[in-house]
N, C-alpha and C positions, 0 to 999 in steps of 0.2 A: 567803295564809299559812295553814298548818295549825294545828289546835287545839294540838298539842304545841309548836309554835313560839311561839304566843301565850302559852301557860302558862309556857314557859321564860323568855320576856322579862318577863312579869309578876313572876315570882319573883326574877329577877336584879335588876330595878329596885327591888323591895321590899327585898331584902337590902342593896343598895347604900345605900339611904336610911337604913335602920334601923341598919346596922353602921358606916356612914361609910367605906366602902371602895369602890374602883372595880374591884376584882378579884373577880368572882363568876363561877363557871362551873357550870352545871347539868350533873349527871352521871347523873341518872336521873329518869324521869317515868313514873308509873303512874296509870291511871285505875281508880278503885274505886267502883263504883255511881255516885252523883251527885257524886263528889268527885275531886280530884286529889292524889296524893302525890308530892312532888318531893324529890330529894336534890341538894344543891348544896355546892360547896366555896367558901370565901371566904378570901382572904389578908388577915389583919388584923395591925396593929402588935402586937408582942409585949406582952401585958399585964404580964408580969413585968418586962421591961426598962423599960417605960414607967413602972411604979410606982417604979422606982429612979431615974428621971429620966435614964437613960442613952440617948444617941443610938445607934441601931443599924439595920442593914439586915435584921435577923432578923425574919421574919414568921411568925405562927402560921397554919398551914393548918387551918382549922376546917371541920368538916362539919356541915351543917344539914339538917333534915327540915322541909319546909313543907307544909301542907295547905291546899288551896283548895277552896271549894265550887263548885257548878255555875255560879254567876255570876262565877267567877274572883276572889272576894274571899278574902283570907287569913283562915283560921279559926284557925290556930295555926302556931307554928314553935318549934323547939328545936335547940340544939346537940347533935350526936351524938358528937363527938370531935375530936381535933386531932393534928397531927403538926408538929413544928418544921421549918421550911423557910427556907433562906437565899436571898436574891435578890441 
């Protein structure tokens, strides 16, 4: 398995655990010095509809940026943006 595949799997598993979703897709991987910068998209339950207590199939498609160190430990992550998606 290549380094990029290992990094992608590490980030997908991390976001699945943290966000509580099984739908994560890595869309970009860059190596910068001794770190990795990864962009991923995750489909999450709509936080707005959830707050209203309404059942819905609407999912928020959120974009995340994750930074891993050389040992492939997550140093930081943040949501970059979202687009509403229906499934």
